[in-house]
Biopython code that builds the backbone (N, CA, C, O; Angstrom):
import numpy as np
from Bio.PDB.StructureBuilder import StructureBuilder

atoms = [
    (1, "MET", "N", (1.324, -1.459, -0.219)),
    (1, "MET", "CA", (0.143, -0.036, -0.337)),
    (1, "MET", "C", (0.528, 1.400, -0.187)),
    (1, "MET", "O", (0.605, 1.649, 1.017)),
    (2, "SER", "N", (0.747, 2.234, -0.772)),
    (2, "SER", "CA", (1.482, 3.668, -0.740)),
    (2, "SER", "C", (0.914, 4.171, -0.080)),
    (2, "SER", "O", (-0.299, 4.130, 0.125)),
    (3, "PRO", "N", (2.142, 5.061, 0.629)),
    (3, "PRO", "CA", (1.570, 6.394, 2.218)),
    (3, "PRO", "C", (0.270, 7.116, 0.769)),
    (3, "PRO", "O", (-0.811, 7.510, 1.207)),
    (4, "PHE", "N", (0.383, 7.164, 0.013)),
    (4, "PHE", "CA", (-1.123, 8.321, -0.761)),
    (4, "PHE", "C", (-2.279, 7.137, -0.159)),
    (4, "PHE", "O", (-2.773, 7.191, 0.967)),
    (5, "HIS", "N", (-2.436, 6.570, -0.709)),
    (5, "HIS", "CA", (-3.593, 5.437, -0.932)),
    (5, "HIS", "C", (-3.584, 5.580, 0.840)),
    (5, "HIS", "O", (-4.321, 6.348, 1.458)),
    (6, "PHE", "N", (-2.545, 4.626, 1.479)),
    (6, "PHE", "CA", (-2.739, 4.833, 2.686)),
    (6, "PHE", "C", (-3.010, 6.013, 3.883)),
    (6, "PHE", "O", (-3.024, 5.797, 5.094)),
    (7, "ALA", "N", (-3.191, 7.137, 3.299)),
    (7, "ALA", "CA", (-3.759, 8.462, 4.170)),
    (7, "ALA", "C", (-4.910, 8.161, 3.764)),
    (7, "ALA", "O", (-5.734, 7.859, 4.627)),
    (8, "ARG", "N", (-5.434, 8.146, 1.938)),
    (8, "ARG", "CA", (-6.488, 8.548, 2.025)),
    (8, "ARG", "C", (-7.433, 7.748, 2.497)),
    (8, "ARG", "O", (-8.554, 8.231, 2.661)),
    (9, "CYS", "N", (-7.136, 6.047, 2.889)),
    (9, "CYS", "CA", (-8.577, 5.152, 3.185)),
    (9, "CYS", "C", (-8.175, 5.934, 4.635)),
    (9, "CYS", "O", (-9.116, 6.692, 4.871)),
    (10, "PHE", "N", (-7.058, 6.062, 5.794)),
    (10, "PHE", "CA", (-6.943, 7.023, 6.873)),
    (10, "PHE", "C", (-8.070, 8.077, 6.842)),
    (10, "PHE", "O", (-8.932, 8.087, 7.721)),
    (11, "ARG", "N", (-8.065, 8.653, 6.182)),
    (11, "ARG", "CA", (-8.408, 9.762, 6.288)),
    (11, "ARG", "C", (-10.654, 9.493, 5.874)),
    (11, "ARG", "O", (-11.560, 10.149, 6.388)),
    (12, "GLN", "N", (-10.734, 8.809, 5.259)),
    (12, "GLN", "CA", (-12.047, 8.074, 4.809)),
    (12, "GLN", "C", (-12.860, 7.308, 6.019)),
    (12, "GLN", "O", (-14.072, 7.333, 6.236)),
    (13, "THR", "N", (-11.592, 6.466, 6.901)),
    (13, "THR", "CA", (-12.277, 6.134, 8.072)),
    (13, "THR", "C", (-12.172, 6.545, 9.117)),
    (13, "THR", "O", (-12.516, 5.810, 10.043)),
    (14, "THR", "N", (-11.675, 7.839, 9.398)),
    (14, "THR", "CA", (-11.095, 8.189, 10.584)),
    (14, "THR", "C", (-12.181, 9.865, 10.367)),
    (14, "THR", "O", (-13.161, 9.962, 11.106)),
    (15, "GLY", "N", (-11.951, 10.787, 9.567)),
    (15, "GLY", "CA", (-12.327, 11.799, 8.971)),
    (15, "GLY", "C", (-10.862, 12.559, 9.565)),
    (15, "GLY", "O", (-11.181, 13.643, 10.053)),
    (16, "MET", "N", (-9.991, 12.419, 9.626)),
    (16, "MET", "CA", (-8.777, 13.344, 9.592)),
    (16, "MET", "C", (-7.579, 12.554, 9.210)),
    (16, "MET", "O", (-7.452, 11.330, 9.222)),
    (17, "THR", "N", (-6.766, 13.421, 8.885)),
    (17, "THR", "CA", (-5.299, 12.837, 8.256)),
    (17, "THR", "C", (-4.227, 11.468, 9.399)),
    (17, "THR", "O", (-4.727, 10.875, 10.355)),
    (18, "PRO", "N", (-3.399, 11.364, 9.128)),
    (18, "PRO", "CA", (-2.801, 10.529, 10.187)),
    (18, "PRO", "C", (-2.037, 11.854, 11.490)),
    (18, "PRO", "O", (-1.755, 11.970, 12.682)),
    (19, "HIS", "N", (-2.011, 12.674, 10.060)),
    (19, "HIS", "CA", (-0.976, 13.543, 11.179)),
    (19, "HIS", "C", (-2.011, 14.396, 11.622)),
    (19, "HIS", "O", (-1.619, 15.181, 12.485)),
    (20, "GLN", "N", (-3.074, 14.490, 11.349)),
    (20, "GLN", "CA", (-4.184, 15.410, 12.337)),
    (20, "GLN", "C", (-4.612, 15.212, 13.695)),
    (20, "GLN", "O", (-4.894, 15.876, 14.692)),
    (21, "PHE", "N", (-4.487, 13.123, 13.026)),
    (21, "PHE", "CA", (-4.876, 11.892, 14.686)),
    (21, "PHE", "C", (-3.730, 12.120, 15.437)),
    (21, "PHE", "O", (-4.136, 12.818, 16.365)),
    (22, "VAL", "N", (-2.324, 11.913, 15.612)),
    (22, "VAL", "CA", (-1.344, 11.919, 15.941)),
    (22, "VAL", "C", (-1.368, 13.389, 16.993)),
    (22, "VAL", "O", (-1.177, 13.362, 18.208)),
    (23, "THR", "N", (-1.548, 14.175, 16.470)),
    (23, "THR", "CA", (-1.641, 15.308, 16.806)),
    (23, "THR", "C", (-2.319, 15.719, 18.136)),
    (23, "THR", "O", (-1.754, 16.192, 19.122)),
    (24, "ARG", "N", (-4.027, 15.373, 17.932)),
    (24, "ARG", "CA", (-5.046, 14.634, 19.060)),
    (24, "ARG", "C", (-4.952, 14.267, 19.787)),
    (24, "ARG", "O", (-5.311, 14.593, 20.918)),
    (25, "GLU", "N", (-4.380, 13.366, 19.378)),
    (25, "GLU", "CA", (-3.210, 12.133, 20.159)),
    (25, "GLU", "C", (-2.059, 12.679, 21.361)),
    (25, "GLU", "O", (-2.274, 12.901, 22.553)),
    (26, "ARG", "N", (-1.511, 12.733, 21.032)),
    (26, "ARG", "CA", (-1.015, 13.364, 21.629)),
    (26, "ARG", "C", (-0.918, 14.895, 22.531)),
    (26, "ARG", "O", (-0.214, 15.235, 23.482)),
    (27, "ILE", "N", (-2.036, 15.642, 21.691)),
    (27, "ILE", "CA", (-2.670, 16.782, 22.890)),
    (27, "ILE", "C", (-3.531, 16.140, 23.625)),
    (27, "ILE", "O", (-3.538, 16.804, 24.662)),
    (28, "GLU", "N", (-4.422, 15.090, 23.790)),
    (28, "GLU", "CA", (-4.936, 14.352, 24.978)),
    (28, "GLU", "C", (-4.328, 14.137, 25.471)),
    (28, "GLU", "O", (-4.519, 14.644, 26.577)),
    (29, "ARG", "N", (-3.108, 13.344, 25.424)),
    (29, "ARG", "CA", (-2.424, 12.920, 26.759)),
    (29, "ARG", "C", (-1.649, 13.619, 27.251)),
    (29, "ARG", "O", (-1.044, 13.231, 28.251)),
    (30, "ALA", "N", (-1.312, 15.455, 26.453)),
    (30, "ALA", "CA", (-1.353, 16.323, 26.979)),
    (30, "ALA", "C", (-1.582, 16.879, 27.900)),
    (30, "ALA", "O", (-0.814, 17.563, 28.578)),
    (31, "ARG", "N", (-3.000, 16.597, 28.101)),
    (31, "ARG", "CA", (-4.582, 17.221, 28.948)),
    (31, "ARG", "C", (-4.103, 16.467, 30.322)),
    (31, "ARG", "O", (-3.743, 16.887, 31.422)),
    (32, "THR", "N", (-4.284, 14.986, 29.679)),
    (32, "THR", "CA", (-3.890, 14.445, 31.024)),
    (32, "THR", "C", (-3.117, 14.743, 32.249)),
    (32, "THR", "O", (-3.422, 14.890, 33.433)),
    (33, "MET", "N", (-1.184, 14.814, 31.064)),
    (33, "MET", "CA", (-0.117, 15.332, 32.139)),
    (33, "MET", "C", (-0.583, 17.017, 32.426)),
    (33, "MET", "O", (-0.246, 17.557, 33.480)),
    (34, "ILE", "N", (-1.168, 17.561, 31.662)),
    (34, "ILE", "CA", (-1.712, 18.851, 32.840)),
    (34, "ILE", "C", (-2.192, 19.086, 34.017)),
    (34, "ILE", "O", (-1.694, 19.717, 34.949)),
    (35, "ALA", "N", (-3.463, 18.399, 33.907)),
    (35, "ALA", "CA", (-4.436, 18.316, 34.489)),
    (35, "ALA", "C", (-3.984, 17.468, 35.676)),
    (35, "ALA", "O", (-4.593, 17.722, 36.716)),
    (36, "ASP", "N", (-2.996, 16.461, 35.755)),
    (36, "ASP", "CA", (-2.064, 15.672, 37.074)),
    (36, "ASP", "C", (-0.997, 16.377, 37.734)),
    (36, "ASP", "O", (-0.659, 15.893, 38.814)),
    (37, "GLY", "N", (0.147, 18.299, 37.006)),
    (37, "GLY", "CA", (0.040, 18.861, 37.421)),
    (37, "GLY", "C", (1.487, 18.722, 38.052)),
    (37, "GLY", "O", (2.095, 19.766, 38.284)),
    (38, "ARG", "N", (2.158, 17.349, 38.382)),
    (38, "ARG", "CA", (3.112, 16.724, 37.916)),
    (38, "ARG", "C", (4.696, 17.382, 37.392)),
    (38, "ARG", "O", (5.845, 17.442, 37.828)),
    (39, "GLN", "N", (4.020, 17.756, 36.334)),
    (39, "GLN", "CA", (5.468, 17.962, 35.549)),
    (39, "GLN", "C", (4.925, 19.946, 34.871)),
    (39, "GLN", "O", (3.785, 20.377, 34.702)),
    (40, "THR", "N", (5.908, 20.478, 34.714)),
    (40, "THR", "CA", (6.293, 21.464, 33.857)),
    (40, "THR", "C", (5.084, 21.637, 32.577)),
    (40, "THR", "O", (4.805, 20.563, 32.045)),
    (41, "ILE", "N", (4.397, 22.773, 32.072)),
    (41, "ILE", "CA", (4.404, 22.717, 30.370)),
    (41, "ILE", "C", (5.441, 22.557, 29.994)),
    (41, "ILE", "O", (5.746, 21.365, 29.939)),
    (42, "GLY", "N", (6.358, 23.394, 29.615)),
    (42, "GLY", "CA", (7.906, 22.522, 28.609)),
    (42, "GLY", "C", (8.441, 21.084, 29.086)),
    (42, "GLY", "O", (8.797, 20.296, 28.209)),
    (43, "ASP", "N", (8.525, 20.641, 30.672)),
    (43, "ASP", "CA", (8.515, 19.468, 30.143)),
    (43, "ASP", "C", (8.046, 18.702, 29.672)),
    (43, "ASP", "O", (8.756, 17.813, 29.202)),
    (44, "ILE", "N", (6.209, 18.595, 29.499)),
    (44, "ILE", "CA", (5.293, 18.168, 29.243)),
    (44, "ILE", "C", (5.577, 18.444, 27.162)),
    (44, "ILE", "O", (5.460, 17.538, 26.338)),
    (45, "ALA", "N", (5.746, 19.120, 27.012)),
    (45, "ALA", "CA", (6.304, 19.462, 25.218)),
    (45, "ALA", "C", (7.458, 18.870, 25.021)),
    (45, "ALA", "O", (7.671, 18.156, 24.041)),
    (46, "MET", "N", (8.186, 19.077, 25.803)),
    (46, "MET", "CA", (9.267, 17.447, 25.683)),
    (46, "MET", "C", (8.940, 16.280, 25.193)),
    (46, "MET", "O", (8.982, 15.648, 24.138)),
    (47, "ALA", "N", (8.414, 16.133, 26.881)),
    (47, "ALA", "CA", (8.056, 14.451, 26.489)),
    (47, "ALA", "C", (7.286, 14.126, 25.316)),
    (47, "ALA", "O", (7.655, 13.151, 24.662)),
    (48, "LEU", "N", (6.111, 14.888, 24.876)),
    (48, "LEU", "CA", (5.451, 14.255, 24.182)),
    (48, "LEU", "C", (6.567, 15.103, 22.479)),
    (48, "LEU", "O", (6.325, 14.804, 21.309)),
    (49, "GLY", "N", (7.274, 15.742, 22.768)),
    (49, "GLY", "CA", (7.814, 15.784, 20.974)),
    (49, "GLY", "C", (7.729, 16.555, 20.515)),
    (49, "GLY", "O", (7.748, 16.473, 19.287)),
    (50, "PHE", "N", (7.594, 17.706, 21.067)),
    (50, "PHE", "CA", (7.070, 19.072, 20.455)),
    (50, "PHE", "C", (8.543, 19.584, 20.448)),
    (50, "PHE", "O", (9.076, 19.005, 21.396)),
    (51, "ALA", "N", (9.440, 20.371, 19.853)),
    (51, "ALA", "CA", (10.504, 21.450, 19.774)),
    (51, "ALA", "C", (10.488, 22.451, 20.771)),
    (51, "ALA", "O", (11.491, 22.799, 21.396)),
    (52, "SER", "N", (9.609, 22.809, 20.889)),
    (52, "SER", "CA", (9.530, 23.068, 21.837)),
    (52, "SER", "C", (8.378, 24.064, 22.606)),
    (52, "SER", "O", (7.373, 24.225, 21.913)),
    (53, "ALA", "N", (8.361, 24.658, 23.736)),
    (53, "ALA", "CA", (7.041, 24.897, 24.738)),
    (53, "ALA", "C", (5.664, 25.964, 24.106)),
    (53, "ALA", "O", (4.447, 26.075, 24.251)),
    (54, "SER", "N", (6.805, 26.614, 23.331)),
    (54, "SER", "CA", (6.222, 27.634, 22.886)),
    (54, "SER", "C", (5.263, 26.945, 21.385)),
    (54, "SER", "O", (4.049, 27.086, 21.236)),
    (55, "HIS", "N", (5.889, 26.453, 20.735)),
    (55, "HIS", "CA", (5.254, 25.462, 19.488)),
    (55, "HIS", "C", (4.212, 24.316, 20.008)),
    (55, "HIS", "O", (3.379, 23.884, 19.211)),
    (56, "PHE", "N", (4.262, 23.830, 21.330)),
    (56, "PHE", "CA", (2.930, 23.083, 22.439)),
    (56, "PHE", "C", (2.357, 23.452, 22.069)),
    (56, "PHE", "O", (1.540, 22.922, 21.316)),
    (57, "ALA", "N", (2.455, 25.129, 22.504)),
    (57, "ALA", "CA", (1.045, 26.007, 23.911)),
    (57, "ALA", "C", (0.516, 26.607, 22.043)),
    (57, "ALA", "O", (-0.523, 27.257, 22.157)),
    (58, "ASP", "N", (0.872, 26.543, 20.862)),
    (58, "ASP", "CA", (0.585, 27.015, 19.540)),
    (58, "ASP", "C", (-0.707, 25.931, 19.641)),
    (58, "ASP", "O", (-1.860, 26.120, 20.029)),
    (59, "VAL", "N", (0.000, 24.645, 19.101)),
    (59, "VAL", "CA", (-0.538, 23.489, 18.820)),
    (59, "VAL", "C", (-1.831, 23.159, 19.691)),
    (59, "VAL", "O", (-2.948, 22.734, 19.396)),
    (60, "TYR", "N", (-1.054, 23.631, 21.203)),
    (60, "TYR", "CA", (-2.135, 23.061, 21.960)),
    (60, "TYR", "C", (-3.838, 23.776, 21.574)),
    (60, "TYR", "O", (-4.896, 23.190, 21.345)),
    (61, "ARG", "N", (-3.562, 25.031, 21.623)),
    (61, "ARG", "CA", (-3.928, 26.202, 21.430)),
    (61, "ARG", "C", (-5.130, 25.844, 19.886)),
    (61, "ARG", "O", (-6.337, 25.663, 19.732)),
    (62, "ARG", "N", (-4.686, 25.862, 19.572)),
    (62, "ARG", "CA", (-5.319, 25.092, 17.735)),
    (62, "ARG", "C", (-6.115, 24.650, 18.303)),
    (62, "ARG", "O", (-7.196, 25.106, 18.675)),
    (63, "VAL", "N", (-5.377, 23.147, 18.498)),
    (63, "VAL", "CA", (-6.369, 21.952, 18.750)),
    (63, "VAL", "C", (-7.978, 21.921, 19.814)),
    (63, "VAL", "O", (-8.972, 21.211, 19.663)),
    (64, "THR", "N", (-7.664, 23.092, 20.967)),
    (64, "THR", "CA", (-8.463, 22.670, 21.952)),
    (64, "THR", "C", (-8.595, 24.221, 22.577)),
    (64, "THR", "O", (-8.725, 24.361, 23.793)),
    (65, "GLY", "N", (-8.557, 25.302, 21.736)),
    (65, "GLY", "CA", (-9.157, 26.282, 21.873)),
    (65, "GLY", "C", (-8.948, 27.353, 22.813)),
    (65, "GLY", "O", (-9.264, 28.540, 22.728)),
    (66, "THR", "N", (-8.400, 26.761, 23.664)),
    (66, "THR", "CA", (-7.070, 27.491, 24.697)),
    (66, "THR", "C", (-5.998, 27.101, 24.872)),
    (66, "THR", "O", (-5.385, 26.501, 23.989)),
    (67, "THR", "N", (-5.514, 27.338, 26.028)),
    (67, "THR", "CA", (-3.527, 27.252, 26.742)),
    (67, "THR", "C", (-3.533, 26.903, 27.185)),
    (67, "THR", "O", (-4.606, 26.986, 27.782)),
    (68, "PRO", "N", (-2.223, 25.563, 28.012)),
    (68, "PRO", "CA", (-1.773, 24.409, 28.617)),
    (68, "PRO", "C", (-2.349, 25.251, 29.711)),
    (68, "PRO", "O", (-3.290, 24.898, 30.422)),
    (69, "ARG", "N", (-1.674, 26.461, 29.797)),
    (69, "ARG", "CA", (-1.720, 27.400, 31.162)),
    (69, "ARG", "C", (-3.064, 27.560, 31.692)),
    (69, "ARG", "O", (-3.281, 27.487, 32.901)),
    (70, "ARG", "N", (-3.864, 27.750, 30.938)),
    (70, "ARG", "CA", (-5.227, 27.921, 31.310)),
    (70, "ARG", "C", (-5.917, 26.590, 31.476)),
    (70, "ARG", "O", (-6.673, 26.403, 32.429)),
    (71, "THR", "N", (-5.687, 25.696, 30.606)),
    (71, "THR", "CA", (-6.436, 24.707, 31.245)),
    (71, "THR", "C", (-5.577, 23.799, 32.412)),
    (71, "THR", "O", (-5.905, 22.634, 32.641)),
    (72, "ARG", "N", (-4.202, 24.597, 33.275)),
    (72, "ARG", "CA", (-3.729, 23.654, 34.252)),
    (72, "ARG", "C", (-4.582, 24.674, 35.555)),
    (72, "ARG", "O", (-5.149, 24.084, 36.475)),
    (73, "ASN", "N", (-4.583, 26.039, 35.497)),
    (73, "ASN", "CA", (-5.196, 26.828, 36.422)),
    (73, "ASN", "C", (-7.207, 26.489, 35.834)),
    (73, "ASN", "O", (-7.831, 27.084, 36.713)),
    (74, "MET", "N", (-7.636, 26.236, 35.434)),
    (74, "MET", "CA", (-8.785, 25.490, 35.985)),
    (74, "MET", "C", (-8.378, 24.353, 36.036)),
    (74, "MET", "O", (-9.458, 24.122, 36.581)),
    (75, "SER", "N", (-7.770, 23.164, 36.005)),
    (75, "SER", "CA", (-7.905, 22.218, 37.193)),
    (75, "SER", "C", (-7.629, 21.815, 38.100)),
    (75, "SER", "O", (-7.706, 20.745, 38.704)),
    (76, "ARG", "N", (-6.994, 23.477, 38.314)),
    (76, "ARG", "CA", (-6.401, 23.375, 39.995)),
    (76, "ARG", "C", (-7.842, 24.183, 40.564)),
    (76, "ARG", "O", (-7.916, 24.387, 41.775)),
    (77, "GLN", "N", (-8.698, 24.523, 39.887)),
    (77, "GLN", "CA", (-9.406, 25.803, 40.255)),
    (77, "GLN", "C", (-10.791, 23.968, 40.722)),
    (77, "GLN", "O", (-11.495, 23.786, 41.715)),
    (78, "THR", "N", (-10.585, 23.062, 39.468)),
    (78, "THR", "CA", (-11.830, 22.294, 40.021)),
    (78, "THR", "C", (-11.377, 21.194, 40.983)),
    (78, "THR", "O", (-12.078, 20.198, 41.163)),
    (79, "GLU", "N", (-10.501, 21.327, 41.444)),
    (79, "GLU", "CA", (-10.007, 20.327, 42.289)),
    (79, "GLU", "C", (-9.478, 20.913, 43.563)),
    (79, "GLU", "O", (-9.005, 20.217, 44.462)),
    (80, "SER", "N", (-9.549, 21.867, 43.595)),
    (80, "SER", "CA", (-10.063, 22.775, 44.713)),
    (80, "SER", "C", (-11.324, 22.793, 45.099)),
    (80, "SER", "O", (-11.582, 22.597, 46.287)),
    (81, "ILE", "N", (-12.102, 22.977, 44.385)),
    (81, "ILE", "CA", (-13.078, 23.394, 44.529)),
    (81, "ILE", "C", (-14.121, 21.890, 45.420)),
    (81, "ILE", "O", (-14.925, 21.814, 46.350)),
    (82, "ALA", "N", (-13.315, 20.700, 44.206)),
    (82, "ALA", "CA", (-14.207, 19.083, 44.862)),
    (82, "ALA", "C", (-13.170, 18.571, 46.603)),
    (82, "ALA", "O", (-13.426, 17.703, 47.438)),
    (83, "LYS", "N", (-12.209, 19.417, 46.534)),
    (83, "LYS", "CA", (-11.719, 18.734, 47.532)),
    (83, "LYS", "C", (-12.577, 19.768, 49.002)),
    (83, "LYS", "O", (-12.680, 19.393, 50.170)),
    (84, "ARG", "N", (-12.976, 20.840, 48.515)),
    (84, "ARG", "CA", (-13.670, 22.254, 49.798)),
    (84, "ARG", "C", (-15.216, 21.120, 49.458)),
    (84, "ARG", "O", (-15.689, 20.486, 50.401)),
    (85, "LYS", "N", (-15.642, 21.049, 48.488)),
    (85, "LYS", "CA", (-17.067, 19.669, 49.264)),
    (85, "LYS", "C", (-16.627, 18.766, 49.808)),
    (85, "LYS", "O", (-17.036, 18.850, 50.965)),
    (86, "ASN", "N", (-15.828, 17.638, 49.668)),
    (86, "ASN", "CA", (-15.982, 16.761, 50.021)),
    (86, "ASN", "C", (-15.297, 16.522, 51.544)),
    (86, "ASN", "O", (-15.274, 15.483, 52.204)),
    (87, "ALA", "N", (-14.823, 17.671, 51.824)),
    (87, "ALA", "CA", (-14.068, 18.039, 53.074)),
    (87, "ALA", "C", (-15.309, 18.126, 54.083)),
    (87, "ALA", "O", (-16.254, 18.875, 53.835)),
    (88, "VAL", "N", (-15.264, 17.333, 55.222)),
    (88, "VAL", "CA", (-15.977, 16.903, 56.577)),
    (88, "VAL", "C", (-15.833, 17.601, 57.570)),
    (88, "VAL", "O", (-14.999, 17.673, 58.473)),
    (89, "HIS", "N", (-16.538, 17.995, 57.364)),
    (89, "HIS", "CA", (-17.533, 19.496, 58.137)),
    (89, "HIS", "C", (-17.733, 18.782, 59.344)),
    (89, "HIS", "O", (-18.149, 17.676, 59.001)),
    (90, "PRO", "N", (-17.622, 18.859, 61.076)),
    (90, "PRO", "CA", (-18.292, 18.599, 62.256)),
    (90, "PRO", "C", (-19.648, 18.416, 62.074)),
    (90, "PRO", "O", (-20.400, 17.456, 62.245)),
    (91, "SER", "N", (-19.873, 20.171, 61.478)),
    (91, "SER", "CA", (-21.890, 19.855, 61.907)),
    (91, "SER", "C", (-21.983, 19.051, 60.806)),
    (91, "SER", "O", (-22.111, 20.234, 60.492)),
    (92, "LYS", "N", (-22.052, 18.316, 59.919)),
    (92, "LYS", "CA", (-22.853, 17.644, 59.735)),
    (92, "LYS", "C", (-21.918, 15.871, 60.014)),
    (92, "LYS", "O", (-22.337, 15.096, 59.155)),
    (93, "ASN", "N", (-21.155, 15.371, 60.684)),
    (93, "ASN", "CA", (-20.159, 13.824, 60.941)),
    (93, "ASN", "C", (-19.904, 14.631, 62.041)),
    (93, "ASN", "O", (-19.092, 15.542, 61.883)),
    (94, "PRO", "N", (-20.670, 14.417, 63.614)),
    (94, "PRO", "CA", (-19.726, 14.213, 65.050)),
    (94, "PRO", "C", (-18.829, 13.945, 65.335)),
    (94, "PRO", "O", (-17.838, 14.462, 65.850)),
    (95, "GLU", "N", (-19.449, 12.128, 64.646)),
    (95, "GLU", "CA", (-18.783, 11.230, 64.841)),
    (95, "GLU", "C", (-17.045, 11.252, 64.306)),
    (95, "GLU", "O", (-16.330, 10.275, 64.523)),
    (96, "ALA", "N", (-16.410, 12.759, 63.444)),
    (96, "ALA", "CA", (-15.585, 12.612, 62.312)),
    (96, "ALA", "C", (-14.560, 13.617, 64.459)),
    (96, "ALA", "O", (-13.468, 13.581, 65.025)),
    (97, "LEU", "N", (-15.737, 14.172, 64.650)),
    (97, "LEU", "CA", (-14.326, 14.904, 66.088)),
    (97, "LEU", "C", (-14.188, 13.734, 66.887)),
    (97, "LEU", "O", (-13.353, 13.930, 67.769)),
    (98, "ARG", "N", (-14.706, 12.539, 66.923)),
    (98, "ARG", "CA", (-14.447, 11.503, 67.951)),
    (98, "ARG", "C", (-13.058, 11.453, 68.328)),
    (98, "ARG", "O", (-12.436, 11.942, 67.385)),
    (99, "LEU", "N", (-12.159, 11.058, 69.363)),
    (99, "LEU", "CA", (-11.000, 10.945, 69.856)),
    (99, "LEU", "C", (-10.892, 9.359, 69.337)),
    (99, "LEU", "O", (-11.957, 8.744, 69.279)),
    (100, "THR", "N", (-9.915, 8.807, 69.033)),
    (100, "THR", "CA", (-9.747, 7.475, 69.038)),
    (100, "THR", "C", (-8.318, 7.292, 70.032)),
    (100, "THR", "O", (-7.327, 7.898, 70.440)),
    (101, "ASP", "N", (-9.144, 5.761, 70.085)),
    (101, "ASP", "CA", (-7.465, 5.167, 71.386)),
    (101, "ASP", "C", (-6.183, 4.971, 70.539)),
    (101, "ASP", "O", (-6.181, 4.559, 69.379)),
    (102, "ARG", "N", (-5.323, 5.244, 71.111)),
    (102, "ARG", "CA", (-4.176, 4.851, 71.266)),
    (102, "ARG", "C", (-3.693, 4.169, 71.015)),
    (102, "ARG", "O", (-2.517, 4.081, 71.368)),
]
sb = StructureBuilder()
sb.init_structure("model")
sb.init_model(0)
sb.init_chain("A")
sb.init_seg("    ")
for serial, (resi, resn, name, xyz) in enumerate(atoms, 1):
    if name == "N":
        sb.init_residue(resn, " ", resi, " ")
    sb.init_atom(name, np.array(xyz, "f"), 0.0, 1.0, " ", f" {name:<3s}", serial, name[0])
structure = sb.get_structure()
């Protein structure tokens, strides 16, 4: 199968070129890594094979409509809200105030 024929069949099947598919997969992986928060945006860019953090940010913005930094900030806000909602409040659970025997 020629590269041209492969690309044509791939596009007919998926609705995108092989390059677009690979780029979207890399950006989806980036979203997970950004939300995880353990690596810098630059480290994520390098880990995913982008030539630079700025090129990564451009591609990320083109695919998602937002920047990696904004995604990270939104992820942190969502995580913070979830932690506050899941925090045990003594008035809702008096048993939480009980001291355990050591």
